[in-house]
Every structure is written in structure tokens, then in C-alpha cells.
KOLMAR-245736 format. One line per 8 residues: number of its first residue (from 1); for each residue x, y, z of N, C-alpha, C, O. Coordinates in steps of 0.02 Angstrom, whole numbers, always signed. Last residue first. Layout:
N
NUM	X:Y:Z:X:Y:Z:X:Y:Z:X:Y:Z; ...
END
This chain:
134
134	-115:+1855:+351:-83:+1909:+389:-14:+1922:+364:+20:+1966:+390; -265:+1819:+263:-193:+1810:+269:-164:+1869:+306:-184:+1926:+296; -417:+1757:+325:-379:+1815:+302:-305:+1802:+312:-285:+1777:+365; -506:+1616:+264:-464:+1647:+315:-428:+1706:+285:-410:+1705:+226; -671:+1578:+228:-607:+1599:+200:-567:+1636:+255:-593:+1682:+287; -743:+1464:+351:-744:+1508:+293:-675:+1524:+268:-627:+1490:+284; -688:+1458:+525:-722:+1435:+464:-719:+1485:+408:-695:+1541:+417; -618:+1481:+638:-678:+1521:+628:-714:+1505:+564:-766:+1535:+550
126	-515:+1395:+650:-501:+1465:+660:-562:+1510:+650:-556:+1571:+654; -555:+1271:+612:-543:+1281:+683:-532:+1355:+700:-538:+1375:+758; -557:+1286:+474:-621:+1276:+509:-613:+1288:+584:-660:+1313:+616; -422:+1288:+444:-460:+1350:+437:-526:+1344:+474:-549:+1393:+504; -305:+1207:+552:-360:+1202:+503:-400:+1268:+502:-410:+1299:+554; -140:+1273:+563:-203:+1257:+596:-257:+1252:+543:-254:+1287:+493; +38:+1254:+575:-23:+1263:+538:-83:+1246:+582:-77:+1211:+632; +195:+1322:+592:+142:+1287:+627:+77:+1305:+591:+64:+1363:+577
118	+354:+1302:+509:+290:+1334:+521:+243:+1289:+559:+248:+1228:+558; +497:+1316:+478:+469:+1276:+532:+403:+1307:+553:+396:+1334:+608; +542:+1410:+388:+525:+1343:+363:+495:+1297:+415:+470:+1244:+398; +560:+1525:+472:+615:+1494:+435:+601:+1422:+414:+644:+1378:+422; +436:+1502:+600:+480:+1543:+560:+530:+1498:+524:+541:+1441:+544; +275:+1508:+686:+337:+1477:+663:+377:+1524:+620:+355:+1580:+605; +98:+1518:+647:+159:+1534:+684:+219:+1500:+653:+214:+1467:+600; -5:+1485:+567:-22:+1525:+627:+40:+1543:+667:+35:+1579:+716
110	-57:+1456:+405:+1:+1465:+449:-20:+1508:+508:-49:+1562:+499; -199:+1351:+377:-168:+1417:+376:-109:+1418:+423:-110:+1385:+475; -293:+1241:+267:-256:+1255:+328:-223:+1323:+321:-219:+1351:+266; -366:+1260:+154:-391:+1211:+201:-356:+1219:+269:-385:+1205:+321; -330:+1337:+42:-362:+1369:+100:-394:+1319:+147:-446:+1334:+178; -250:+1281:-50:-322:+1269:-59:-363:+1298:-2:-423:+1287:+3; -126:+1310:-1:-147:+1344:-62:-221:+1335:-76:-251:+1376:-111; -124:+1221:+107:-126:+1293:+120:-149:+1332:+58:-186:+1380:+63
102	-115:+1100:+42:-176:+1113:+81:-182:+1188:+97:-237:+1215:+99; +13:+1119:-12:-45:+1110:-57:-109:+1125:-20:-153:+1159:-47; +89:+1125:+103:+87:+1184:+59:+27:+1179:+11:-6:+1229:-3; +69:+994:+149:+44:+1050:+188:+40:+1114:+147:-7:+1153:+154; +134:+923:+47:+62:+912:+58:+33:+970:+98:-22:+993:+83; +265:+967:+65:+231:+980:+2:+155:+974:+10:+117:+1014:-18; +287:+912:+191:+290:+985:+181:+255:+1005:+117:+219:+1055:+116; +279:+776:+159:+230:+805:+206:+229:+881:+199:+175:+911:+202
94	+390:+764:+78:+323:+753:+48:+269:+782:+93:+220:+809:+69; +489:+787:+173:+484:+831:+114:+416:+824:+81:+387:+874:+59; +469:+683:+265:+457:+752:+286:+451:+799:+226:+411:+846:+228; +376:+542:+207:+440:+577:+211:+425:+650:+229:+373:+676:+210; +236:+478:+301:+270:+503:+242:+339:+529:+259:+358:+536:+317; +131:+449:+389:+179:+397:+370:+217:+415:+307:+229:+372:+264; +47:+542:+441:+30:+516:+376:+76:+460:+353:+62:+426:+303; +109:+570:+563:+38:+551:+562:+18:+518:+496:-22:+472:+495
86	+241:+604:+526:+228:+546:+569:+156:+523:+563:+143:+463:+559; +213:+718:+448:+250:+661:+419:+239:+598:+460:+228:+544:+432; +152:+801:+539:+113:+776:+483:+147:+716:+451:+114:+668:+430; +263:+826:+621:+204:+794:+649:+160:+765:+595:+133:+710:+602; +346:+891:+530:+367:+826:+556:+309:+789:+589:+305:+728:+586; +271:+1006:+500:+293:+962:+447:+309:+893:+474:+287:+843:+446; +132:+1023:+615:+197:+1042:+590:+216:+992:+535:+182:+942:+525; -1:+1067:+700:+14:+1035:+636:+80:+1064:+611:+84:+1121:+588
78	-22:+1030:+866:+5:+1080:+819:+23:+1044:+755:+60:+994:+757; -98:+920:+905:-101:+983:+944:-77:+1041:+901:-108:+1094:+900; -193:+819:+796:-128:+845:+816:-135:+911:+852:-175:+953:+832; -319:+785:+748:-303:+769:+818:-235:+797:+842:-223:+798:+902; -312:+829:+608:-350:+866:+659:-331:+848:+730:-328:+893:+772; -253:+746:+515:-210:+796:+548:-246:+832:+605:-212:+863:+647; -358:+668:+469:-299:+635:+497:-257:+684:+538:-228:+665:+589; -442:+766:+420:-467:+724:+474:-409:+687:+508:-410:+677:+569
70	-363:+816:+317:-378:+859:+374:-403:+819:+434:-388:+835:+491; -365:+705:+233:-302:+729:+259:-314:+772:+322:-280:+765:+372; -501:+699:+202:-470:+644:+238:-404:+664:+269:-388:+644:+325; -515:+820:+133:-553:+809:+195:-524:+752:+236:-521:+756:+297; -433:+799:+21:-416:+850:+70:-452:+839:+136:-423:+849:+189; -408:+623:-8:-439:+687:-23:-421:+736:+33:-397:+716:+86; -257:+533:-38:-316:+548:+2:-345:+614:-21:-310:+656:-51; -131:+470:-65:-188:+469:-112:-253:+476:-73:-297:+433:-74
62	+18:+559:-27:-40:+520:-5:-97:+525:-56:-109:+578:-86; +163:+538:-129:+113:+582:-101:+52:+541:-81:+35:+493:-115; +299:+434:-84:+243:+448:-128:+194:+494:-92:+184:+488:-31; +395:+396:+4:+414:+448:-43:+357:+466:-91:+366:+510:-133; +345:+291:+74:+354:+354:+111:+372:+411:+64:+364:+469:+83; +354:+191:-19:+288:+215:-2:+293:+282:+34:+250:+326:+25; +490:+165:-15:+462:+193:-76:+393:+223:-62:+376:+275:-90; +499:+109:+113:+536:+170:+98:+506:+204:+36:+499:+265:+35
54	+420:-4:+94:+399:+45:+143:+435:+112:+131:+404:+165:+138; +496:-73:+1:+431:-49:-19:+405:+4:+30:+373:+52:+9; +607:-105:+80:+616:-61:+22:+549:-33:-1:+545:+26:-19; +546:-192:+171:+576:-131:+195:+586:-81:+138:+575:-21:+147; +508:-296:+86:+456:-258:+122:+483:-192:+148:+448:-141:+147; +635:-340:+49:+590:-314:-2:+535:-272:+30:+517:-218:+5; +681:-388:+170:+717:-333:+138:+672:-300:+86:+672:-239:+79; +590:-492:+190:+593:-437:+238:+628:-376:+208:+606:-320:+219
46	+620:-573:+81:+554:-543:+86:+554:-485:+135:+521:-434:+122; +749:-612:+115:+738:-572:+54:+671:-538:+57:+664:-480:+36; +721:-683:+229:+764:-625:+235:+756:-580:+174:+754:-519:+179; +645:-784:+175:+613:-739:+222:+656:-676:+232:+629:-621:+241; +741:-846:+95:+683:-816:+64:+649:-767:+112:+629:-713:+91; +829:-893:+192:+853:-844:+145:+794:-809:+111:+796:-749:+100; +747:-987:+254:+771:-930:+293:+796:-874:+246:+785:-815:+259; +728:-1084:+154:+672:-1040:+173:+694:-980:+214:+662:-927:+209
38	+865:-1141:+152:+838:-1100:+97:+777:-1059:+116:+774:-1001:+96; +894:-1220:+264:+925:-1155:+258:+892:-1111:+205:+890:-1050:+213; +827:-1343:+250:+810:-1299:+307:+837:-1229:+298:+807:-1181:+321; +804:-1453:+161:+818:-1385:+137:+800:-1334:+191:+762:-1288:+178; +853:-1613:+146:+830:-1565:+196:+851:-1495:+174:+911:-1481:+169; +911:-1703:+61:+844:-1679:+45:+816:-1630:+95:+759:-1609:+88; +1042:-1738:+75:+993:-1784:+102:+921:-1762:+87:+875:-1800:+100; +1105:-1628:+25:+1113:-1690:-12:+1062:-1741:+12:+1041:-1784:-27
30	+1077:-1536:+124:+1046:-1526:+59:+1051:-1589:+16:+1007:-1603:-24; +1155:-1590:+228:+1082:-1585:+235:+1048:-1578:+168:+997:-1609:+155; +1284:-1576:+176:+1258:-1643:+190:+1182:-1641:+196:+1149:-1687:+171; +1290:-1437:+170:+1296:-1475:+108:+1271:-1546:+118:+1239:-1573:+73; +1282:-1407:+305:+1227:-1386:+261:+1230:-1423:+195:+1178:-1438:+166; +1406:-1461:+346:+1343:-1487:+374:+1284:-1469:+329:+1241:-1511:+316; +1496:-1381:+277:+1495:-1453:+263:+1430:-1484:+288:+1402:-1527:+255; +1466:-1258:+336:+1455:-1267:+264:+1451:-1341:+247:+1409:-1362:+207
22	+1506:-1285:+468:+1436:-1268:+453:+1421:-1279:+379:+1368:-1306:+363; +1643:-1307:+449:+1602:-1361:+474:+1528:-1348:+460:+1491:-1394:+443; +1683:-1180:+407:+1690:-1236:+360:+1647:-1295:+383:+1618:-1329:+341; +1657:-1109:+526:+1623:-1092:+463:+1625:-1148:+413:+1576:-1163:+380; +1746:-1172:+615:+1674:-1173:+628:+1635:-1159:+564:+1585:-1192:+550; +1874:-1266:+527:+1851:-1208:+566:+1775:-1213:+573:+1743:-1254:+540; +1927:-1436:+547:+1894:-1382:+509:+1874:-1326:+555:+1858:-1336:+614; +2084:-1506:+576:+2019:-1491:+604:+1989:-1430:+568:+2023:-1380:+558
14	+2159:-1603:+447:+2160:-1544:+489:+2089:-1532:+516:+2040:-1547:+482; +2197:-1777:+447:+2161:-1719:+421:+2161:-1663:+473:+2161:-1674:+533; +2366:-1842:+459:+2294:-1841:+472:+2262:-1778:+445:+2296:-1732:+422; +2528:-1843:+544:+2483:-1843:+487:+2410:-1838:+507:+2394:-1831:+566; +2609:-1860:+653:+2595:-1792:+630:+2544:-1789:+574:+2519:-1735:+558; +2616:-1998:+668:+2592:-1957:+723:+2571:-1888:+698:+2520:-1862:+720; +2667:-2042:+545:+2604:-2068:+569:+2575:-2025:+625:+2514:-2017:+629; +2788:-1974:+539:+2738:-1962:+487:+2669:-1985:+512:+2619:-1951:+500
6	+2854:-2032:+645:+2841:-1961:+647:+2785:-1944:+596:+2741:-1904:+611; +2868:-2163:+599:+2830:-2150:+659:+2810:-2076:+664:+2753:-2061:+684; +2955:-2149:+493:+2887:-2172:+481:+2842:-2156:+540:+2784:-2138:+531; +3073:-2113:+560:+3041:-2066:+515:+2969:-2085:+499:+2926:-2042:+493; +3104:-2231:+627:+3087:-2171:+666:+3051:-2121:+621:+3003:-2089:+644; +3133:-2313:+520:+3079:-2331:+563:+3057:-2270:+605:+2997:-2261:+617
END
């Protein structure tokens, strides 16, 4: 009789942890037809996809003409690689490549800087026409 009493007092189901209780609750909701959790997962996936697309877009060269690029860079006090990257929404390596391309087309010119950290200026702002290289 004493042994039976101990079994009755000590027996019963164990209290579930918070995570297990949440899973059980979501399973009950999905069984009832409430799919509240699934749209949240889709929005999280969409946000991650949008972030990946933004990273990929930053690695692509801009599809602008030279005049449009110069118009975007003209308001900058000093045209640097990092300033151009911010203004154009590009990766710094792609911005540097874009600036070198504009320099080879004589649209901009190096006016200062050293060791890869050059400062550029539009040729039109320097007196127009073909600029002399120094």
C-alpha cells in the first residue's frame, strides 16, 4: 500500500520545456487550420533573398552612360574610389574599375593622391577639352 502511494505521487507527465511547448502549440494551430507561422518564414526567406540580390547588384558594373556617371559623381567634393562606391551603390573594386574606365576615356583625371588612393576630378571642371597628363 505504501509503494502504490509513492507511485501515484511521483508519477505523471513531465512538464515540457518552453521550446517543446511552442512546438506543440504550433502543431495544434496547424492542425486547426491556422498557418500563422508559415508566412513569417516566407517573409524571412524573401528578406534574405533581397539581401543576396543587393550584394549581387553591388558586384555588377553600372549600366549607365559616361555622362550619367559623371552627373552622379559631380556633386562629390572629391571623387575617390570609396566616395564613388557609395554614390553609385557599388562594391569598391567595381567603383575603382569604373573610375579607371572613365579616366581612359578622358572624362575624369587624377588630380592627387598616392598608392591607389587617388583623387579624381571631371575634365570639364578643370578647363574642358582634352586634359594634359602630368
